[in-house]
C-alpha positions as CSV (number, residue, x, y, z in Angstrom):
1,M,-6.3,-8.6,25.0
2,N,-6.0,-7.2,28.1
3,N,-2.8,-7.2,30.3
4,K,-3.8,-10.2,32.1
5,D,-4.7,-12.4,29.1
6,E,-1.3,-11.5,27.4
7,G,0.5,-12.4,30.8
8,E,-1.2,-16.0,30.9
9,K,-0.5,-16.5,27.6
10,I,3.4,-15.7,27.8
11,Q,3.6,-17.8,31.1
12,S,2.3,-20.6,29.1
13,G,5.4,-20.4,27.9
14,A,6.7,-22.0,30.7
15,N,6.2,-25.6,29.0
16,Y,7.7,-24.7,25.7
17,Y,10.2,-27.5,26.3
18,G,9.3,-30.9,25.1
19,S,7.7,-29.6,21.7
20,E,8.7,-31.5,18.9
21,N,10.5,-28.1,17.3
22,V,12.0,-27.0,20.7
23,I,14.3,-29.0,22.9
24,D,14.9,-28.5,26.3
25,P,18.1,-26.6,27.3
26,T,19.6,-29.0,30.0
27,S,19.2,-31.7,27.1
28,L,21.2,-29.4,25.1
29,V,24.1,-29.0,28.4
30,A,24.1,-32.7,28.1
31,K,24.6,-32.5,24.4
32,F,27.6,-30.0,24.7
33,R,29.1,-31.7,27.4
34,S,29.1,-35.0,25.5
35,I,31.2,-33.3,22.9
36,I,34.0,-31.8,25.4
37,D,34.0,-34.6,28.1
38,N,36.6,-36.8,26.7
39,K,40.4,-36.8,27.2
40,A,41.3,-35.1,23.7
41,A,39.1,-32.1,24.2
42,K,39.9,-31.9,27.7
43,W,43.6,-31.9,26.9
44,I,43.4,-29.1,23.9
45,L,41.1,-27.0,25.9
46,S,42.8,-26.3,29.0
47,R,46.0,-26.2,27.0
48,F,44.7,-23.3,25.0
49,A,42.1,-21.6,27.7
50,K,44.5,-18.7,28.0
51,D,46.0,-18.6,24.7
52,Q,43.9,-16.7,22.3
53,K,46.5,-16.3,19.6
54,G,47.6,-20.1,19.8
55,L,44.6,-21.2,19.0
56,E,43.6,-19.0,16.3
57,H,47.0,-20.5,14.8
58,L,45.8,-24.0,15.3
59,L,42.5,-23.1,13.6
60,A,44.5,-21.9,10.5
61,V,46.6,-24.7,10.5
62,F,43.3,-26.9,10.6
63,S,42.0,-25.2,7.9
64,G,45.1,-25.3,5.6
65,V,45.9,-21.4,5.6
66,E,48.8,-21.7,7.8
67,K,51.4,-24.5,8.1
68,P,52.4,-25.9,11.5
69,S,55.0,-24.5,13.2
70,N,56.2,-27.5,15.5
71,P,55.6,-31.3,15.6
72,V,53.3,-31.1,18.6
73,E,50.4,-29.2,16.5
74,S,49.8,-32.5,14.5
75,L,48.7,-34.2,17.8
76,E,46.5,-30.7,18.8
77,I,45.0,-30.9,15.3
78,K,44.0,-34.5,15.9
79,A,42.3,-33.3,19.1
80,L,40.6,-30.2,17.6
81,E,39.4,-32.7,15.1
82,A,37.9,-34.8,17.9
83,I,35.8,-32.1,19.2
84,F,34.4,-31.4,15.9
85,N,33.8,-34.7,14.9
86,A,31.8,-35.3,18.2
87,G,30.0,-32.0,17.7
88,A,28.8,-33.3,14.2
89,K,27.9,-36.5,15.3
90,V,25.9,-35.4,18.3
91,F,24.1,-32.8,16.4
92,G,23.6,-35.0,13.3
93,V,25.5,-32.8,10.7
94,N,28.3,-34.0,8.2
95,G,30.3,-30.6,8.1
96,I,33.8,-30.8,8.7
97,D,35.1,-30.4,5.1
98,S,32.6,-26.9,5.1
99,L,33.8,-26.0,8.7
100,K,37.6,-26.0,7.5
101,S,36.5,-23.9,4.3
102,W,34.6,-21.6,6.7
103,L,37.6,-21.2,9.1
104,K,39.8,-19.8,6.1
105,E,38.1,-16.2,7.3
106,A,40.3,-14.9,10.2
107,Y,37.2,-13.7,12.0
108,I,35.8,-16.9,12.2
109,R,38.8,-18.5,13.5
110,K,38.6,-15.7,16.3
111,A,35.1,-16.5,17.1
112,I,35.6,-20.4,17.2
113,A,38.8,-19.5,19.1
114,L,37.0,-17.3,22.0
115,T,34.0,-19.5,22.0
116,L,36.5,-22.8,22.9
117,R,38.1,-20.7,25.2
118,S,35.1,-19.5,26.9
119,V,33.8,-23.2,27.6
120,A,37.2,-24.0,28.5
121,I,37.0,-21.6,31.3
122,Y,33.6,-21.2,32.3
123,G,32.2,-24.2,30.9
124,I,28.5,-24.2,29.4
125,T,26.3,-21.5,31.2
126,R,23.1,-20.2,30.7
127,P,23.3,-17.5,29.5
128,Q,27.0,-18.3,27.8
129,K,29.8,-16.3,29.6
130,F,32.5,-15.5,27.1
131,A,36.5,-15.2,28.2
132,A,36.4,-11.6,26.0
133,P,33.5,-9.6,24.5
134,L,32.6,-11.0,20.9
135,L,31.8,-7.4,19.7
136,V,33.0,-4.1,20.7
137,V,30.7,-1.1,19.7
138,W,33.2,1.9,19.5
139,N,31.7,5.5,19.7
140,F,34.7,6.3,17.6
141,T,34.2,10.0,17.7
142,K,31.3,12.8,18.7
143,M,31.5,14.4,15.4
144,C,28.4,14.5,13.3
145,N,27.1,16.4,10.4
146,L,23.4,15.8,11.7
147,R,21.4,16.5,15.0
148,C,19.1,13.7,15.6
149,M,16.5,13.9,18.3
150,H,17.5,10.6,20.0
151,C,21.1,10.6,19.7
152,Y,22.4,8.8,22.5
153,A,25.8,10.2,22.5
154,N,24.9,13.7,22.2
155,A,27.0,14.0,19.1
156,L,28.5,17.4,18.0
157,Q,28.4,19.2,15.0
158,G,31.6,19.6,13.2
159,R,34.1,19.0,15.8
160,P,35.3,16.1,17.8
161,A,35.0,16.0,21.6
162,P,37.6,17.2,24.3
163,G,39.9,13.9,25.1
164,E,39.2,11.9,21.8
165,L,41.8,9.3,21.7
166,T,44.6,10.0,19.0
167,L,45.5,8.2,15.8
168,E,48.2,6.3,17.8
169,Q,46.0,5.8,21.0
170,K,43.2,4.4,18.7
171,L,45.8,1.6,17.0
172,K,46.6,0.6,20.3
173,V,42.9,0.0,21.4
174,V,42.6,-2.0,18.3
175,D,45.9,-3.9,19.5
176,I,44.2,-4.6,23.0
177,L,41.2,-5.8,21.2
178,D,42.9,-8.2,19.0
179,E,45.2,-9.6,22.0
180,A,42.0,-10.5,24.1
181,G,40.2,-12.3,21.4
182,V,37.8,-9.7,20.2
183,T,35.8,-10.8,17.1
184,M,33.9,-7.8,15.8
185,I,34.6,-4.0,15.8
186,A,31.6,-2.2,15.1
187,F,32.3,1.7,14.3
188,S,29.7,4.1,15.5
189,G,29.8,7.6,16.7
190,G,29.0,10.2,16.1
191,E,29.3,9.7,12.7
192,P,32.3,8.0,12.1
193,L,32.9,8.6,8.4
194,M,33.7,12.3,9.6
195,S,37.1,11.2,11.3
196,R,40.1,11.3,9.0
197,D,41.6,8.5,11.9
198,F,38.8,6.3,10.9
199,W,40.1,5.0,7.6
200,I,43.3,4.0,8.7
201,V,41.7,2.6,11.9
202,A,39.4,0.3,9.9
203,E,42.0,-0.9,7.7
204,Y,44.1,-1.8,10.4
205,A,41.4,-3.8,12.2
206,S,40.5,-5.5,9.3
207,K,43.9,-6.4,7.9
208,K,44.0,-7.7,12.0
209,G,41.4,-10.3,11.1
210,F,38.4,-8.5,12.8
211,Y,34.8,-8.4,11.5
212,T,34.4,-4.5,10.6
213,S,31.3,-2.8,10.2
214,V,29.9,0.6,10.6
215,A,26.6,2.6,11.7
216,T,26.4,5.7,9.4
217,N,23.5,8.2,8.8
218,G,24.8,7.3,5.2
219,T,24.5,11.0,4.1
220,L,28.4,11.0,3.2
221,L,27.7,7.4,1.2
222,S,26.0,9.7,-1.3
223,S,29.2,10.4,-2.9
224,P,30.6,6.9,-4.4
225,S,34.2,7.6,-3.7
226,V,33.3,7.2,0.2
227,V,31.6,3.6,-0.6
228,D,34.7,2.5,-2.6
229,R,37.0,3.8,0.2
230,L,34.7,1.4,2.9
231,A,35.3,-1.3,0.5
232,K,39.1,-0.7,0.4
233,V,39.7,-0.6,3.9
234,G,37.8,-4.0,4.7
235,I,34.7,-2.9,5.7
236,K,32.0,-5.9,5.6
237,Y,28.9,-4.5,6.8
238,V,27.2,-1.1,6.4
239,E,24.4,-0.2,8.7
240,I,22.2,3.3,7.5
241,S,19.7,4.8,9.3
242,L,16.6,5.7,8.0
243,D,13.7,6.4,10.3
244,A,10.9,7.0,7.8
245,L,9.6,6.6,4.0
246,N,8.2,9.9,4.6
247,P,11.6,12.7,3.9
248,E,9.6,15.1,6.0
249,I,9.6,13.0,9.2
250,H,13.4,11.7,8.7
251,N,14.5,15.0,8.2
252,K,12.6,16.1,11.4
253,F,14.0,13.4,13.2
254,R,17.6,13.9,11.9
255,G,17.5,17.7,12.1
256,Q,18.9,18.3,8.4
257,P,16.5,19.4,5.9
258,R,17.9,17.5,3.1
259,A,19.0,14.3,5.0
260,W,16.8,11.8,3.5
261,E,17.4,12.3,-0.2
262,R,21.1,12.0,0.6
263,T,20.7,9.1,3.2
264,V,18.6,7.1,0.5
265,E,21.5,7.8,-2.2
266,G,23.9,6.4,0.1
267,I,22.0,3.4,0.7
268,K,21.5,2.8,-3.2
269,N,25.6,3.2,-3.5
270,V,26.4,0.9,-1.0
271,V,24.2,-2.0,-2.5
272,S,24.9,-1.2,-5.9
273,K,28.9,-2.1,-4.9
274,G,27.6,-5.7,-4.4
275,V,30.4,-6.2,-1.7
276,F,28.7,-5.4,1.6
277,D,26.4,-6.9,3.9
278,T,24.1,-4.3,4.1
279,A,21.3,-2.9,6.8
280,I,18.6,-0.1,7.3
281,A,18.1,0.7,11.0
282,V,15.3,2.7,12.2
283,T,14.6,3.8,15.7
284,A,10.9,3.1,16.3
285,T,9.0,6.2,18.3
286,K,5.5,7.4,18.1
287,L,7.1,9.7,15.6
288,N,7.4,7.0,12.7
289,Y,5.2,4.3,14.1
290,D,2.6,4.1,11.3
291,E,5.8,4.2,8.7
292,I,7.8,1.4,9.6
293,D,5.9,-1.3,8.1
294,D,6.2,0.8,4.5
295,L,9.9,1.3,5.3
296,L,10.3,-2.3,5.2
297,E,8.9,-2.9,1.7
298,F,11.0,0.4,0.6
299,A,14.3,-1.5,2.1
300,I,12.7,-4.7,0.4
301,K,12.8,-2.4,-3.0
302,L,16.4,-1.2,-2.4
303,K,17.8,-4.6,-1.8
304,V,19.1,-4.3,1.5
305,K,20.0,-7.4,3.4
306,K,18.6,-6.6,6.7
307,F,16.1,-4.7,8.4
308,I,16.4,-3.7,11.8
309,V,14.1,-1.9,14.1
310,F,15.9,-0.4,17.3
311,N,14.5,0.1,20.4
312,F,14.3,3.5,21.3
313,V,16.4,4.2,24.7
314,P,15.9,7.4,26.4
315,T,19.3,8.3,26.9
316,G,21.8,11.5,25.8
317,R,19.2,13.9,23.7
318,G,16.7,11.0,23.8
319,R,15.6,11.9,27.4
320,E,14.1,15.0,25.7
321,I,11.7,13.0,23.9
322,I,11.0,10.3,26.3
323,N,7.2,11.3,25.2
324,L,7.7,9.6,21.8
325,D,8.7,6.1,23.3
326,L,6.2,3.5,22.3
327,S,3.9,1.9,25.0
328,P,4.3,-1.5,25.8
329,R,1.2,-2.2,23.7
330,E,2.3,-0.5,20.7
331,R,5.9,-2.2,20.7
332,E,4.3,-5.8,21.0
333,E,1.9,-5.1,17.9
334,L,4.8,-3.8,15.8
335,L,7.3,-6.6,16.6
336,K,4.6,-9.5,15.9
337,R,3.7,-7.9,12.5
338,L,7.2,-7.5,11.6
339,Y,7.8,-11.3,12.7
340,E,4.9,-12.3,10.8
341,K,5.9,-10.4,7.6
342,W,9.7,-12.1,8.0
343,Q,8.5,-15.5,7.7
344,K,7.4,-14.9,4.5
345,L,10.2,-12.8,2.7
346,T,13.5,-13.9,1.3
347,G,16.5,-12.4,0.4
348,I,16.1,-9.7,3.3
349,D,15.9,-10.5,7.1
350,V,13.7,-8.7,9.7
351,F,15.6,-8.2,13.3
352,S,15.3,-6.1,16.5
353,T,17.5,-4.8,19.0
354,S,14.4,-5.2,21.5
355,P,14.9,-8.8,23.2
356,T,11.3,-8.9,23.1
357,Y,11.6,-10.0,19.8
358,S,13.0,-12.9,20.8
359,R,10.3,-13.8,22.9
360,I,7.6,-13.2,20.3
361,G,9.8,-15.6,18.1
362,V,9.3,-18.3,20.7
363,E,5.4,-17.9,21.0
364,K,5.3,-18.1,17.1
365,I,7.5,-21.2,16.9
366,L,4.9,-22.9,19.5
367,E,1.9,-21.9,17.6
368,K,3.8,-23.4,14.5
369,E,3.5,-19.9,12.9
370,G,7.5,-19.7,12.2
371,M,10.2,-21.1,10.7
372,K,12.9,-18.3,11.3
373,Y,13.9,-16.9,14.7
374,A,15.9,-14.5,15.8
375,P,17.7,-14.9,19.3
376,S,19.6,-11.5,18.9
377,H,19.5,-8.8,16.4
378,F,22.6,-9.7,14.3
379,A,21.6,-13.7,13.8
380,Y,19.0,-16.1,13.1
381,I,18.2,-19.8,13.7
382,D,16.3,-22.2,11.5
383,T,13.8,-23.6,13.4
384,S,13.6,-26.8,11.7
385,I,16.6,-27.7,13.6
386,P,15.2,-28.6,16.9
387,E,18.4,-27.6,18.8
388,G,17.7,-23.8,17.5
389,V,15.5,-22.7,19.8
390,G,16.9,-24.2,22.8
391,L,20.3,-22.6,22.1
392,A,18.8,-19.3,22.4
393,E,19.0,-19.7,26.1
394,F,22.5,-19.8,25.8
395,I,23.0,-16.6,23.3
396,G,19.9,-14.8,23.2
397,G,18.4,-11.7,25.4
398,C,20.3,-8.5,26.2
399,G,24.2,-9.0,25.6
400,A,25.1,-5.7,27.2
401,G,28.5,-6.6,29.6
402,R,28.5,-10.3,28.4
403,V,28.5,-10.7,24.6
404,Y,29.4,-7.2,23.9
405,I,30.7,-3.9,25.2
406,A,31.2,-0.3,24.0
407,L,33.7,2.0,24.0
408,E,33.3,5.8,23.9
409,D,35.5,8.0,22.0
410,N,38.0,8.8,25.1
411,G,38.6,5.0,25.8
412,D,36.1,4.7,28.4
413,I,34.3,1.4,28.7
414,E,30.7,1.0,29.1
415,P,28.2,-2.3,28.9
416,C,26.4,-0.8,25.8
417,V,26.2,2.1,23.8
418,Y,23.0,3.0,25.5
419,L,23.9,2.4,29.3
420,P,26.5,5.2,29.9
421,I,28.0,3.4,33.2
422,K,31.8,3.9,32.9
423,V,33.4,0.6,34.4
424,G,36.9,1.5,33.3
425,N,39.2,2.9,30.3
426,I,40.7,0.7,27.9
427,L,44.3,2.7,27.9
428,K,44.4,3.5,32.0
429,D,42.9,0.1,33.1
430,D,43.8,-3.6,32.3
431,F,41.2,-4.2,29.6
432,M,40.8,-8.2,30.7
433,T,40.7,-7.2,34.4
434,V,37.9,-4.9,33.8
435,W,36.0,-7.5,31.5
436,N,36.4,-10.2,34.2
437,D,36.2,-8.1,37.5
438,S,33.6,-5.3,36.9
439,Q,30.6,-5.7,39.3
440,V,28.2,-4.3,36.5
441,F,29.4,-6.7,33.9
442,N,29.2,-9.7,36.5
443,D,25.6,-8.6,37.3
444,L,24.4,-8.2,33.6
445,R,25.6,-11.9,33.3
446,D,23.5,-13.1,36.0
447,R,19.6,-13.0,35.4
448,N,18.9,-14.2,38.6
449,K,19.7,-10.7,39.8
450,L,17.2,-9.2,38.0
451,W,14.1,-8.0,39.7
452,P,11.5,-10.5,39.9
453,A,9.4,-9.0,36.9
454,C,12.2,-10.3,34.4
455,S,14.1,-12.9,36.5
456,K,10.8,-15.0,37.2
457,C,9.7,-14.7,33.5
458,P,10.0,-18.1,31.8
459,F,11.5,-16.4,29.0
460,V,14.6,-14.8,31.0
461,Y,17.0,-16.5,29.1
462,V,15.8,-15.8,25.4
463,C,14.7,-12.3,26.6
464,G,15.5,-10.6,30.2
465,G,14.4,-7.2,29.2
466,C,16.5,-4.3,27.6
467,R,18.7,-3.6,30.8
468,A,19.5,-0.2,29.1
469,R,15.4,0.9,28.9
470,A,15.7,-0.2,32.7
471,Y,18.7,1.9,33.6
472,S,17.0,4.8,31.8
473,Y,13.5,4.7,33.2
474,Y,14.8,3.2,37.0
475,G,18.7,4.3,37.2
476,N,19.0,0.5,38.1
477,Y,20.1,-1.8,35.3
478,L,18.6,-5.0,37.1
479,A,14.7,-3.2,36.9
480,P,12.1,-4.3,34.5
481,D,12.1,-3.2,30.9
482,P,9.0,-1.2,31.1
483,G,8.5,-1.7,27.2
484,C,7.8,-5.3,27.7
485,I,3.7,-6.2,27.6
486,L,4.3,-8.3,30.9
487,N,5.5,-4.9,32.7
488,E,2.5,-2.7,31.6
489,R,2.0,-2.0,35.3
490,Y,5.2,-0.5,35.3
491,Y,4.9,1.7,32.4
492,N,1.7,3.1,33.6
493,E,3.5,3.8,37.2
494,I,6.0,5.5,35.5
495,L,3.6,7.7,33.5
496,A,1.9,8.6,36.6
497,S,5.2,9.2,38.7
498,F,7.0,11.3,35.6
499,N,3.6,13.1,35.2
500,L,4.1,12.3,31.3
501,T,1.5,12.8,28.6
502,M,2.7,10.3,25.7
503,V,2.1,11.7,22.5
504,K,-0.7,10.1,20.7
505,K,-0.4,8.3,17.5
């Protein structure tokens, strides 16, 4: 299929609303508004719009985890029940008891409280704006025991970078994020397991009610005692990088002769522990393009719960291997294959950090070839629920500066780990002021500001392109994502302007 044909096919997506399994987002907005457009809902939302901790406590009382602290809370609980009952009625579900059980988890209460506050402050927006980031990816340290070709952090072997926060400062960061209402902290690096502070800070965050996760190269998990310690400090999700089924390819990519064996042993240890949500993460390049399907089969045999294909972003050391980036056509073919395989699988979810994966999912649903749909790289929607795909217009696509942010090892705040634009420092600036007032963040929340190649696309709200890739190639986070098949013209222009010769598969 040539680019013109592909473009015509995708443009037809402008009419996907009204399909029997896709509800128009304007209809969804009306449904959401019917839930909150009553006196009780308006009262409770206005009362707690700026009180994250108070709303978390109220949800804890509602779920039976905590006791009421004053007589007024009985009225507040009734107002909350009115919202939840209205939601159940509008969307045709009967799940108040299930919701109460769900809310016994502290991180769920954090997420629900933040979502309710966001609606109170911003209303229903497309994409949805949040009163604070749901997720913070924390590049905890630049120390690492490998030297990966694509490392966005320019990680250092064996030593922390100058300016890394002290333990006391790191604990303060957790307090700031907790007060803001952040739900999830994802520890990354570098290799976070190399830091002695990691264990103390991770346990502290878990006890504060955060959903805590760690992204690791997995080599240190070859020791079962390290896996036991992860469980002890409350880590819930472990994401391990494995870039090929062929050890030689993985080891070349990771800069360590025995990395593959130790990483695979680490994956087996984490899975056998039986307490973690476990994922294999692979960064797709021309080096491993032909390996990824086999690697998925290997992930199934290892019994991990998620398989995530990361977009290659040429930043950090990744700029040195820019010629290994996939072409738009290669990316399209790969993501389509993975989506189609996922529909037939049970026990494992197949995600991608590429927003293109969301658009492909909508196409397949229109063709009645899909029942599972991933609007983001950490969740999926059952498309038997008509509201599901329409909901993606509110939560889908690139979440940089809108759903999540990145923290550097020195406390610098950035939109995404792959988008190295400093907008503040969590210990030197007021965190919520940065979140609310950063021009970069506010630009990223408004997809009308994107260049026409993305802003005029009918899938701008479910996709919108990877802003980090746009920045890496154009120096402008509002530019087109040259990895999309619709932007193949931009990709070809980039090859010519950079005088690049891409590696042949």
